[in-house]
C-alpha positions as CSV (number, residue, x, y, z in Angstrom):
1,X,-3.7,3.9,32.3
2,X,-7.4,3.3,34.0
3,X,-8.0,6.9,32.4
4,X,-7.2,6.4,28.9
5,X,-9.7,8.0,26.8
6,X,-11.8,6.8,24.1
7,X,-12.6,8.7,21.4
8,X,-15.6,7.5,19.2
9,X,-15.8,9.1,15.9
10,X,-19.5,8.6,14.3
11,X,-20.7,10.1,11.1
12,X,-23.9,11.6,10.8
13,X,-26.2,11.4,8.0
14,X,-29.8,11.9,7.9
15,X,-30.9,9.5,11.2
16,X,-32.5,11.3,13.5
17,X,-35.1,7.9,13.2
18,X,-32.7,6.1,14.8
19,X,-30.2,8.5,16.4
20,X,-31.8,8.6,19.7
21,X,-31.5,5.1,20.4
22,X,-27.6,5.3,19.2
23,X,-26.5,7.9,21.7
24,X,-28.7,6.8,24.5
25,X,-26.9,3.2,24.2
26,X,-23.1,5.6,24.4
27,X,-25.0,6.8,26.9
28,X,-25.7,3.8,28.9
29,X,-21.9,2.3,28.5
30,X,-20.4,0.9,31.7
31,X,-17.6,2.7,31.6
32,X,-17.2,6.6,31.7
33,X,-13.7,7.5,30.1
34,X,-15.0,8.4,26.3
35,X,-15.6,11.3,24.1
36,X,-18.1,10.8,21.4
37,X,-17.4,13.1,17.6
38,X,-20.5,13.2,16.0
39,X,-19.8,14.7,12.8
40,X,-23.6,15.7,10.9
41,X,-22.4,15.4,7.0
42,X,-25.1,17.6,5.5
43,X,-28.3,15.8,7.4
44,X,-31.6,17.1,5.7
45,X,-33.3,15.9,8.6
46,X,-33.3,16.2,12.4
47,X,-30.0,15.1,12.9
48,X,-28.4,17.9,13.9
49,X,-30.9,19.4,16.6
50,X,-30.9,15.6,18.2
51,X,-27.0,16.0,18.2
52,X,-27.1,19.3,19.5
53,X,-29.1,18.6,22.6
54,X,-27.4,15.6,23.7
55,X,-24.5,17.7,23.7
56,X,-25.9,20.3,26.0
57,X,-26.9,17.6,28.4
58,X,-23.7,15.6,28.4
59,X,-20.2,17.2,27.6
60,X,-18.8,14.1,26.5
61,X,-20.7,14.7,23.5
62,X,-19.1,16.7,20.8
63,X,-21.0,17.4,17.8
64,X,-19.5,19.2,14.5
65,X,-21.1,19.7,10.8
66,X,-18.4,18.5,7.9
67,X,-17.7,20.7,5.5
68,X,-17.1,18.2,2.8
69,X,-20.0,15.7,2.1
70,X,-19.1,11.9,1.9
71,X,-18.0,9.6,4.6
72,X,-14.7,9.7,4.5
73,X,-14.0,12.9,5.2
74,X,-16.3,13.5,7.0
75,X,-14.6,10.8,9.0
76,X,-11.4,12.1,8.6
77,X,-12.8,15.3,10.1
78,X,-14.0,13.7,13.0
79,X,-10.7,12.2,13.5
80,X,-9.1,15.4,13.5
81,X,-11.1,16.6,16.4
82,X,-10.0,13.9,19.2
83,X,-8.3,13.8,21.5
84,X,-8.3,10.7,22.9
85,X,-5.3,7.6,23.1
86,X,-7.6,5.2,21.4
87,X,-10.0,5.2,18.8
88,X,-12.8,3.7,17.7
89,X,-15.7,4.4,15.0
90,X,-19.5,4.0,15.1
91,X,-22.6,4.5,12.8
92,X,-25.4,6.7,14.0
93,X,-27.9,4.2,13.1
94,X,-26.9,1.4,15.0
95,X,-26.8,0.6,18.6
96,X,-23.8,-0.7,21.4
97,X,-24.1,-3.6,24.2
98,X,-23.7,-1.9,27.2
99,X,-20.1,-3.2,27.9
100,X,-19.2,-3.4,24.9
101,X,-16.1,-0.1,24.7
102,X,-15.0,-1.6,28.4
103,X,-14.9,-5.4,27.1
104,X,-12.4,-3.9,24.2
105,X,-10.5,-1.8,26.5
106,X,-10.2,-4.2,28.8
107,X,-8.1,-6.4,26.1
108,X,-6.5,-3.2,25.6
109,X,-4.9,-3.1,29.3
110,X,-3.6,-6.5,29.0
111,X,-2.1,-6.2,25.2
112,X,-1.8,-2.2,24.9
113,X,-0.1,-1.2,21.3
114,X,0.5,-2.5,18.5
115,X,-2.9,-4.5,18.7
116,X,-6.6,-3.8,17.3
117,X,-9.2,-5.5,19.3
118,X,-12.5,-6.8,17.7
119,X,-15.3,-9.1,18.3
120,X,-18.3,-10.4,17.1
121,X,-21.9,-8.8,15.6
122,X,-25.3,-8.5,15.8
123,X,-28.0,-7.9,12.8
124,X,-31.7,-6.6,14.0
125,X,-34.3,-5.2,12.0
126,X,-37.1,-3.7,13.9
127,X,-40.2,-3.8,10.7
128,X,-38.8,-6.5,9.0
129,X,-37.1,-10.1,9.0
130,X,-32.9,-9.6,9.3
131,X,-31.5,-10.8,5.6
132,X,-30.2,-14.1,5.6
133,X,-26.6,-12.5,4.4
134,X,-26.3,-10.6,7.4
135,X,-27.4,-13.5,9.6
136,X,-24.4,-15.9,8.2
137,X,-22.1,-12.6,8.3
138,X,-22.4,-12.3,12.1
139,X,-22.8,-15.9,12.6
140,X,-19.7,-15.9,10.8
141,X,-17.6,-13.0,12.1
142,X,-18.3,-14.3,15.8
143,X,-16.6,-18.0,14.9
144,X,-13.9,-16.4,13.7
145,X,-13.3,-13.9,16.8
146,X,-13.6,-16.9,18.8
147,X,-10.8,-18.7,16.8
148,X,-8.9,-15.7,16.5
149,X,-8.9,-16.5,12.9
150,X,-8.8,-13.3,11.3
151,X,-5.0,-14.1,9.2
152,X,-6.7,-17.2,7.6
153,X,-10.1,-15.3,6.6
154,X,-9.3,-12.6,5.7
155,X,-9.4,-13.1,2.1
156,X,-13.2,-14.6,2.3
157,X,-14.8,-11.4,4.2
158,X,-14.1,-8.6,6.3
159,X,-12.6,-10.1,9.6
160,X,-12.8,-6.8,11.3
161,X,-16.2,-5.0,10.7
162,X,-16.2,-1.2,10.2
163,X,-17.9,-0.4,13.6
164,X,-16.1,-3.2,15.5
165,X,-12.9,-2.5,16.2
166,X,-10.4,-0.1,18.6
167,X,-6.8,0.3,18.1
168,X,-4.5,3.1,19.5
169,X,-3.9,6.9,18.1
170,X,-0.5,5.9,17.6
171,X,-1.1,2.6,15.2
172,X,-4.4,4.0,13.7
173,X,-2.1,6.9,12.3
174,X,0.7,4.1,11.5
175,X,-1.9,2.2,8.7
176,X,-3.1,5.5,7.4
177,X,-6.1,6.1,9.2
178,X,-9.3,7.3,7.3
179,X,-6.5,9.3,5.1
180,X,-7.4,6.5,2.3
181,X,-10.1,7.3,-0.8
182,X,-10.4,3.4,-1.1
183,X,-13.9,1.7,-0.7
184,X,-15.4,-0.4,0.7
185,X,-13.8,1.9,3.0
186,X,-13.8,-1.0,6.3
187,X,-12.5,-3.9,4.4
188,X,-9.7,-1.7,3.1
189,X,-8.6,-0.8,6.5
190,X,-8.7,-4.1,8.0
191,X,-5.9,-5.0,5.1
192,X,-4.0,-2.3,6.7
193,X,-4.2,-3.4,10.4
194,X,-3.7,-6.5,8.8
195,X,-0.2,-4.8,6.2
196,X,0.9,-2.8,9.5
197,X,1.0,-6.5,11.8
198,X,-0.6,-5.0,14.3
199,X,-1.9,-8.0,16.3
200,X,-5.9,-8.6,16.2
201,X,-7.1,-10.1,19.2
202,X,-10.9,-11.7,18.9
203,X,-12.9,-11.2,21.9
204,X,-15.8,-13.9,22.1
205,X,-18.6,-11.4,22.9
206,X,-21.3,-9.6,20.4
207,X,-19.2,-6.2,20.1
208,X,-21.8,-4.1,17.7
209,X,-25.4,-4.4,17.0
210,X,-26.3,-4.1,13.4
211,X,-29.5,-1.7,12.0
212,X,-30.4,-3.8,9.2
213,X,-32.8,-1.5,6.5
214,X,-33.7,-0.5,3.5
215,X,-31.1,2.4,2.8
216,X,-28.5,1.0,4.7
217,X,-25.3,2.3,2.7
218,X,-24.2,-1.4,2.0
219,X,-27.9,-2.5,0.1
220,X,-27.8,0.9,-1.7
221,X,-23.8,2.2,-2.9
222,X,-23.1,1.0,-6.2
223,X,-19.4,0.0,-4.9
224,X,-21.5,-2.6,-3.0
225,X,-23.2,-4.1,-5.9
226,X,-20.5,-6.3,-6.2
227,X,-19.8,-7.6,-2.5
228,X,-17.5,-10.0,-3.2
229,X,-14.7,-6.9,-3.8
230,X,-12.0,-9.3,-5.5
231,X,-10.0,-6.4,-6.8
232,X,-9.2,-5.6,-3.0
233,X,-8.5,-8.7,-1.7
234,X,-6.4,-9.8,-4.9
235,X,-4.4,-6.7,-4.7
236,X,-3.8,-7.1,-1.2
237,X,-2.9,-11.0,-1.4
238,X,-0.3,-10.1,-3.8
239,X,1.2,-7.3,-1.2
240,X,1.0,-9.3,1.2
241,X,0.4,-13.2,0.9
242,X,1.9,-14.0,-2.5
243,X,5.4,-16.0,-2.4
244,X,6.6,-15.9,-5.7
245,X,9.7,-18.6,-5.4
246,X,6.1,-20.8,-4.7
247,X,3.5,-21.7,-7.6
248,X,0.1,-20.3,-7.8
249,X,-3.1,-22.3,-8.0
250,X,-6.4,-21.5,-8.6
251,X,-9.1,-23.5,-7.2
252,X,-12.4,-23.2,-9.2
253,X,-13.9,-23.1,-12.6
254,X,-17.8,-21.5,-12.0
255,X,-18.4,-17.6,-12.0
256,X,-16.4,-16.5,-9.3
257,X,-13.4,-18.8,-10.5
258,X,-13.7,-17.2,-13.6
259,X,-13.9,-13.5,-12.2
260,X,-10.8,-13.9,-9.9
261,X,-8.7,-15.2,-12.3
262,X,-8.8,-11.9,-14.3
263,X,-7.5,-10.3,-11.3
264,X,-5.1,-12.9,-11.0
265,X,-3.9,-12.2,-14.0
266,X,-3.4,-8.4,-13.6
267,X,-0.6,-9.8,-11.8
268,X,0.8,-12.7,-12.7
269,X,0.0,-16.3,-14.6
270,X,-0.9,-19.1,-11.9
271,X,1.1,-22.3,-12.4
272,X,-2.7,-24.3,-12.4
273,X,-6.2,-23.5,-12.9
274,X,-7.8,-26.6,-11.1
275,X,-11.3,-27.4,-10.1
276,X,-13.0,-31.1,-9.2
277,X,-16.0,-30.4,-12.0
278,X,-15.2,-33.3,-14.5
279,X,-17.0,-31.6,-17.5
280,X,-14.7,-29.1,-16.9
281,X,-11.1,-30.4,-16.8
282,X,-9.5,-30.0,-19.9
283,X,-11.6,-27.0,-20.7
284,X,-9.5,-23.4,-21.9
285,X,-10.5,-20.5,-20.5
286,X,-8.7,-17.2,-21.3
287,X,-6.7,-19.4,-22.8
288,X,-5.4,-22.0,-19.3
289,X,-6.0,-25.5,-19.6
290,X,-8.3,-26.3,-16.5
291,X,-6.7,-29.6,-14.6
292,X,-8.1,-31.7,-12.3
293,X,-7.2,-30.6,-8.2
294,X,-5.3,-33.4,-8.0
295,X,-2.6,-31.6,-10.7
296,X,-1.8,-29.8,-6.9
297,X,0.1,-32.6,-5.7
298,X,2.4,-32.6,-8.6
299,X,3.6,-28.9,-7.7
300,X,5.7,-27.8,-5.2
301,X,4.6,-26.5,-2.0
302,X,1.8,-24.4,-3.9
303,X,0.0,-21.2,-2.7
304,X,-3.5,-22.0,-3.4
305,X,-6.9,-19.5,-3.8
306,X,-10.0,-21.0,-3.3
307,X,-13.0,-19.4,-5.3
308,X,-15.9,-22.3,-4.6
309,X,-19.3,-20.4,-3.8
310,X,-20.9,-23.0,-2.5
311,X,-20.3,-24.1,1.1
312,X,-20.6,-27.9,0.5
313,X,-18.3,-27.4,-1.6
314,X,-15.7,-25.0,0.3
315,X,-16.5,-28.1,3.4
316,X,-15.3,-30.7,1.0
317,X,-11.8,-28.7,0.2
318,X,-11.7,-28.2,3.4
319,X,-10.8,-31.8,4.1
320,X,-9.0,-32.5,0.7
321,X,-6.6,-30.0,2.0
322,X,-6.3,-31.3,5.6
323,X,-5.6,-34.6,3.7
324,X,-2.7,-32.6,1.6
325,X,-1.6,-31.5,5.2
326,X,-1.5,-27.9,4.1
327,X,-2.4,-25.0,6.7
328,X,-5.1,-22.0,5.9
329,X,-3.6,-18.9,6.0
330,X,0.1,-20.6,4.7
331,X,-1.0,-22.3,1.9
332,X,-4.2,-21.9,1.1
333,X,-7.0,-19.3,1.3
334,X,-10.6,-18.8,0.0
335,X,-12.2,-16.0,-1.7
336,X,-15.7,-15.8,-1.2
Protein backbone atom coordinates (compact mmCIF):
# COMPACT_ATOMS: atom_id res chain seq x y z
CA UNK A 1 0.00 0.00 0.00
CA UNK A 2 1.68 3.19 -1.21
CA UNK A 3 -0.26 5.20 1.39
CA UNK A 4 1.04 3.30 4.43
CA UNK A 5 2.17 5.88 6.95
CA UNK A 6 5.54 5.81 8.74
CA UNK A 7 5.58 7.02 12.36
CA UNK A 8 8.96 8.44 13.36
CA UNK A 9 9.41 8.38 17.16
CA UNK A 10 11.95 10.96 18.29
CA UNK A 11 12.93 11.74 21.91
CA UNK A 12 14.31 15.25 22.39
CA UNK A 13 16.45 16.47 25.27
CA UNK A 14 18.59 19.62 25.20
CA UNK A 15 19.47 19.44 21.51
CA UNK A 16 18.39 22.90 20.31
CA UNK A 17 21.83 23.34 18.72
CA UNK A 18 21.23 20.35 16.43
CA UNK A 19 17.43 20.20 16.07
CA UNK A 20 16.99 22.42 12.99
CA UNK A 21 19.38 20.30 10.91
CA UNK A 22 17.68 17.12 12.14
CA UNK A 23 14.16 18.39 11.43
CA UNK A 24 15.15 19.77 8.04
CA UNK A 25 16.55 16.36 7.05
CA UNK A 26 13.17 14.81 7.90
CA UNK A 27 11.25 17.45 5.97
CA UNK A 28 13.52 16.84 2.96
CA UNK A 29 12.73 13.10 2.78
CA UNK A 30 12.04 11.83 -0.73
CA UNK A 31 8.67 10.41 0.34
CA UNK A 32 5.98 12.29 2.23
CA UNK A 33 3.86 9.59 3.90
CA UNK A 34 5.31 10.06 7.39
CA UNK A 35 4.50 11.66 10.71
CA UNK A 36 7.07 12.80 13.26
CA UNK A 37 6.19 12.23 16.91
CA UNK A 38 8.71 14.42 18.75
CA UNK A 39 8.61 14.10 22.55
CA UNK A 40 10.40 16.68 24.67
CA UNK A 41 12.07 15.07 27.70
CA UNK A 42 12.28 18.02 30.11
CA UNK A 43 14.73 20.01 27.98
CA UNK A 44 16.31 23.05 29.67
CA UNK A 45 17.19 24.79 26.41
CA UNK A 46 15.05 26.05 23.50
CA UNK A 47 14.25 22.58 22.11
CA UNK A 48 10.53 22.96 22.82
CA UNK A 49 10.41 26.33 21.07
CA UNK A 50 12.07 24.91 17.96
CA UNK A 51 9.78 21.87 17.91
CA UNK A 52 6.72 24.07 18.27
CA UNK A 53 7.74 26.36 15.44
CA UNK A 54 8.29 23.44 13.06
CA UNK A 55 4.99 21.86 14.10
CA UNK A 56 3.18 25.09 13.20
CA UNK A 57 4.66 24.95 9.71
CA UNK A 58 3.97 21.26 8.94
CA UNK A 59 1.03 19.27 10.38
CA UNK A 60 2.97 16.03 9.96
CA UNK A 61 5.13 17.13 12.89
CA UNK A 62 3.37 16.47 16.19
CA UNK A 63 5.08 17.54 19.42
CA UNK A 64 4.49 16.50 23.01
CA UNK A 65 5.99 17.00 26.45
CA UNK A 66 6.77 13.86 28.41
CA UNK A 67 5.63 13.62 32.02
CA UNK A 68 8.05 10.97 33.26
CA UNK A 69 11.70 11.85 32.63
CA UNK A 70 14.29 9.58 31.00
CA UNK A 71 14.71 7.96 27.62
CA UNK A 72 12.51 4.86 27.75
CA UNK A 73 9.41 6.60 29.19
CA UNK A 74 9.87 9.24 26.47
CA UNK A 75 9.99 6.60 23.75
CA UNK A 76 6.93 4.86 25.20
CA UNK A 77 5.02 8.15 25.27
CA UNK A 78 5.95 8.77 21.66
CA UNK A 79 4.78 5.35 20.54
CA UNK A 80 1.46 5.85 22.35
CA UNK A 81 0.82 8.88 20.10
CA UNK A 82 1.86 7.21 16.83
CA UNK A 83 -0.82 6.54 14.22
CA UNK A 84 1.28 4.99 11.43
CA UNK A 85 1.46 1.33 10.47
CA UNK A 86 5.27 1.43 10.16
CA UNK A 87 7.49 2.43 13.08
CA UNK A 88 10.90 4.09 12.95
CA UNK A 89 13.05 5.75 15.61
CA UNK A 90 15.15 8.90 15.24
CA UNK A 91 17.40 10.91 17.56
CA UNK A 92 17.18 14.68 17.63
CA UNK A 93 20.90 15.39 17.17
CA UNK A 94 21.33 13.18 14.09
CA UNK A 95 20.55 13.56 10.38
CA UNK A 96 18.65 11.44 7.87
CA UNK A 97 19.94 10.86 4.34
CA UNK A 98 17.31 12.33 2.00
CA UNK A 99 16.13 8.87 0.86
CA UNK A 100 16.32 7.01 4.19
CA UNK A 101 12.60 6.43 4.62
CA UNK A 102 12.03 5.64 0.96
CA UNK A 103 14.73 2.96 0.86
CA UNK A 104 13.31 1.15 3.89
CA UNK A 105 9.73 1.67 2.70
CA UNK A 106 10.51 0.09 -0.68
CA UNK A 107 11.85 -2.98 1.11
CA UNK A 108 8.69 -3.08 3.20
CA UNK A 109 6.64 -3.17 -0.03
CA UNK A 110 8.65 -6.23 -1.12
CA UNK A 111 8.76 -8.18 2.16
CA UNK A 112 5.81 -6.98 4.24
CA UNK A 113 5.21 -7.99 7.84
CA UNK A 114 7.40 -10.27 9.98
CA UNK A 115 10.44 -8.31 8.79
CA UNK A 116 12.68 -5.56 10.12
CA UNK A 117 14.64 -3.33 7.75
CA UNK A 118 18.04 -1.90 8.54
CA UNK A 119 21.25 -0.71 6.90
CA UNK A 120 24.54 1.08 7.38
CA UNK A 121 25.47 4.20 9.33
CA UNK A 122 28.05 6.97 9.05
CA UNK A 123 29.30 9.08 11.95
CA UNK A 124 30.20 12.74 11.56
CA UNK A 125 31.55 15.51 13.77
CA UNK A 126 31.57 19.24 13.06
CA UNK A 127 34.39 20.28 15.36
CA UNK A 128 36.63 17.24 15.74
CA UNK A 129 37.70 13.98 14.19
CA UNK A 130 35.24 11.12 14.47
CA UNK A 131 36.55 8.57 16.97
CA UNK A 132 38.16 5.42 15.58
CA UNK A 133 35.71 3.24 17.47
CA UNK A 134 32.75 4.89 15.75
CA UNK A 135 34.47 4.58 12.37
CA UNK A 136 35.05 0.87 12.90
CA UNK A 137 31.45 0.35 14.02
CA UNK A 138 30.14 2.20 10.94
CA UNK A 139 32.31 0.13 8.58
CA UNK A 140 31.29 -3.10 10.31
CA UNK A 141 27.56 -2.24 10.20
CA UNK A 142 27.78 -1.48 6.48
CA UNK A 143 29.45 -4.86 5.88
CA UNK A 144 26.88 -6.72 7.99
CA UNK A 145 24.02 -5.02 6.10
CA UNK A 146 25.59 -5.78 2.71
CA UNK A 147 26.14 -9.46 3.58
CA UNK A 148 22.91 -9.81 5.57
CA UNK A 149 24.99 -11.47 8.29
CA UNK A 150 23.02 -10.06 11.23
CA UNK A 151 22.19 -13.39 12.88
CA UNK A 152 25.80 -14.59 12.56
CA UNK A 153 27.24 -11.39 14.05
CA UNK A 154 24.61 -10.47 16.64
CA UNK A 155 26.77 -11.35 19.66
CA UNK A 156 29.71 -9.31 18.43
CA UNK A 157 27.96 -5.92 18.60
CA UNK A 158 24.48 -4.48 18.06
CA UNK A 159 23.64 -5.31 14.43
CA UNK A 160 20.48 -3.14 14.31
CA UNK A 161 21.43 0.32 15.61
CA UNK A 162 18.89 2.44 17.44
CA UNK A 163 18.03 4.86 14.62
CA UNK A 164 18.41 2.55 11.66
CA UNK A 165 15.37 0.28 11.50
CA UNK A 166 11.78 0.16 10.31
CA UNK A 167 9.20 -2.41 11.35
CA UNK A 168 5.44 -2.91 11.15
CA UNK A 169 3.49 -1.80 14.23
CA UNK A 170 2.14 -5.33 14.79
CA UNK A 171 5.63 -6.82 14.80
CA UNK A 172 6.95 -4.04 17.03
CA UNK A 173 4.25 -4.67 19.60
CA UNK A 174 4.86 -8.41 19.23
CA UNK A 175 8.48 -8.12 20.40
CA UNK A 176 7.59 -5.82 23.29
CA UNK A 177 8.25 -2.42 21.70
CA UNK A 178 9.83 0.09 24.07
CA UNK A 179 8.30 -1.59 27.13
CA UNK A 180 11.40 -3.22 28.62
CA UNK A 181 13.47 -1.19 31.09
CA UNK A 182 16.77 -2.69 29.92
CA UNK A 183 19.89 -0.85 28.79
CA UNK A 184 21.42 -0.62 26.31
CA UNK A 185 17.84 -0.38 25.04
CA UNK A 186 18.79 -0.55 21.35
CA UNK A 187 20.78 -3.78 21.75
CA UNK A 188 18.02 -5.36 23.83
CA UNK A 189 15.49 -4.45 21.11
CA UNK A 190 17.84 -5.88 18.48
CA UNK A 191 17.89 -9.21 20.35
CA UNK A 192 14.11 -9.14 20.67
CA UNK A 193 13.72 -8.67 16.91
CA UNK A 194 15.96 -11.74 16.54
CA UNK A 195 14.08 -13.68 19.23
CA UNK A 196 10.77 -12.81 17.58
CA UNK A 197 11.88 -14.55 14.40
CA UNK A 198 11.62 -11.42 12.26
CA UNK A 199 13.46 -11.58 8.97
CA UNK A 200 16.27 -9.03 9.21
CA UNK A 201 16.60 -7.37 5.80
CA UNK A 202 19.86 -5.49 5.32
CA UNK A 203 20.10 -2.65 2.82
CA UNK A 204 23.47 -1.98 1.19
CA UNK A 205 23.12 1.75 1.88
CA UNK A 206 24.00 4.27 4.57
CA UNK A 207 20.64 4.96 6.21
CA UNK A 208 21.68 7.17 9.10
CA UNK A 209 24.15 9.95 9.90
CA UNK A 210 25.23 9.73 13.54
CA UNK A 211 26.56 12.87 15.24
CA UNK A 212 29.68 12.13 17.29
CA UNK A 213 29.80 14.74 20.07
CA UNK A 214 31.37 14.87 23.56
CA UNK A 215 28.03 14.66 25.43
CA UNK A 216 26.61 11.83 23.34
CA UNK A 217 24.78 9.31 25.55
CA UNK A 218 26.98 6.40 24.51
CA UNK A 219 30.01 8.35 25.74
CA UNK A 220 28.61 9.37 29.11
CA UNK A 221 25.94 7.05 30.52
CA UNK A 222 27.21 4.56 33.09
CA UNK A 223 25.50 1.60 31.36
CA UNK A 224 27.68 2.22 28.28
CA UNK A 225 30.97 2.35 30.19
CA UNK A 226 31.67 -1.33 29.54
CA UNK A 227 30.49 -1.54 25.95
CA UNK A 228 31.06 -5.29 25.66
CA UNK A 229 27.64 -5.93 27.29
CA UNK A 230 28.59 -9.53 28.16
CA UNK A 231 25.72 -9.99 30.62
CA UNK A 232 23.11 -9.09 27.98
CA UNK A 233 24.78 -11.14 25.24
CA UNK A 234 25.26 -14.22 27.40
CA UNK A 235 21.70 -14.15 28.71
CA UNK A 236 20.28 -14.05 25.19
CA UNK A 237 22.71 -16.68 23.91
CA UNK A 238 21.57 -19.20 26.52
CA UNK A 239 17.96 -18.34 25.79
CA UNK A 240 18.10 -18.35 22.00
CA UNK A 241 21.10 -20.27 20.64
CA UNK A 242 22.43 -22.61 23.29
CA UNK A 243 21.86 -26.26 22.43
CA UNK A 244 22.24 -28.21 25.67
CA UNK A 245 22.82 -31.45 23.76
CA UNK A 246 26.13 -30.09 22.43
CA UNK A 247 29.36 -29.38 24.33
CA UNK A 248 30.09 -25.71 25.02
CA UNK A 249 33.56 -24.24 24.50
CA UNK A 250 34.96 -20.82 25.34
CA UNK A 251 37.98 -19.69 23.31
CA UNK A 252 40.01 -16.86 24.82
CA UNK A 253 42.23 -16.49 27.88
CA UNK A 254 42.61 -12.71 27.99
CA UNK A 255 40.50 -10.16 29.84
CA UNK A 256 37.54 -10.70 27.52
CA UNK A 257 37.70 -14.46 28.02
CA UNK A 258 37.94 -14.18 31.81
CA UNK A 259 35.11 -11.66 32.07
CA UNK A 260 32.91 -13.65 29.71
CA UNK A 261 33.55 -16.90 31.58
CA UNK A 262 32.14 -15.29 34.74
CA UNK A 263 28.88 -14.73 32.86
CA UNK A 264 28.87 -18.20 31.29
CA UNK A 265 29.33 -19.88 34.67
CA UNK A 266 26.09 -18.29 35.86
CA UNK A 267 24.34 -20.56 33.34
CA UNK A 268 26.55 -23.67 33.13
CA UNK A 269 30.08 -24.98 33.37
CA UNK A 270 31.45 -25.32 29.81
CA UNK A 271 32.95 -28.53 28.52
CA UNK A 272 36.25 -26.79 27.71
CA UNK A 273 38.06 -23.46 27.93
CA UNK A 274 40.70 -23.16 25.22
CA UNK A 275 43.24 -20.73 23.80
CA UNK A 276 46.24 -20.61 21.50
CA UNK A 277 48.53 -18.90 24.02
CA UNK A 278 51.12 -21.50 25.04
CA UNK A 279 51.98 -19.56 28.20
CA UNK A 280 48.44 -20.06 29.55
CA UNK A 281 47.75 -23.64 28.47
CA UNK A 282 47.59 -25.95 31.48
CA UNK A 283 46.85 -23.17 33.97
CA UNK A 284 43.70 -23.14 36.09
CA UNK A 285 41.38 -20.11 36.12
CA UNK A 286 38.17 -20.17 38.17
CA UNK A 287 38.95 -23.86 38.79
CA UNK A 288 38.93 -24.66 35.06
CA UNK A 289 42.03 -25.94 33.28
CA UNK A 290 42.98 -24.06 30.13
CA UNK A 291 43.37 -26.38 27.12
CA UNK A 292 44.97 -25.94 23.73
CA UNK A 293 42.38 -25.13 21.06
CA UNK A 294 43.03 -28.54 19.48
CA UNK A 295 40.72 -29.83 22.22
CA UNK A 296 37.82 -28.65 20.03
CA UNK A 297 38.44 -31.49 17.57
CA UNK A 298 38.01 -34.06 20.36
CA UNK A 299 34.50 -32.84 21.20
CA UNK A 300 31.34 -33.98 19.45
CA UNK A 301 29.83 -31.09 17.49
CA UNK A 302 30.59 -28.32 20.02
CA UNK A 303 29.20 -24.80 20.21
CA UNK A 304 32.07 -22.33 20.47
CA UNK A 305 32.02 -18.85 21.98
CA UNK A 306 35.05 -16.82 20.92
CA UNK A 307 36.23 -13.95 23.15
CA UNK A 308 39.43 -12.76 21.48
CA UNK A 309 39.85 -8.99 21.28
CA UNK A 310 42.53 -8.50 18.65
CA UNK A 311 41.30 -8.23 15.02
CA UNK A 312 44.27 -10.27 13.77
CA UNK A 313 43.53 -12.99 16.32
CA UNK A 314 39.90 -13.09 15.20
CA UNK A 315 40.95 -13.46 11.57
CA UNK A 316 43.22 -16.38 12.44
CA UNK A 317 40.44 -18.07 14.41
CA UNK A 318 38.04 -17.63 11.49
CA UNK A 319 40.57 -19.40 9.28
CA UNK A 320 40.82 -22.21 11.81
CA UNK A 321 37.02 -22.51 11.96
CA UNK A 322 36.92 -22.87 8.17
CA UNK A 323 39.50 -25.66 8.36
CA UNK A 324 37.33 -27.39 10.94
CA UNK A 325 34.26 -26.78 8.71
CA UNK A 326 32.46 -24.85 11.44
CA UNK A 327 29.63 -22.51 10.42
CA UNK A 328 29.28 -19.01 11.92
CA UNK A 329 25.96 -18.49 13.66
CA UNK A 330 25.45 -22.21 14.10
CA UNK A 331 28.70 -23.61 15.46
CA UNK A 332 30.61 -20.50 16.63
CA UNK A 333 30.00 -16.90 17.63
CA UNK A 334 32.29 -13.95 18.32
CA UNK A 335 31.61 -12.02 21.53
CA UNK A 336 33.67 -8.82 21.18
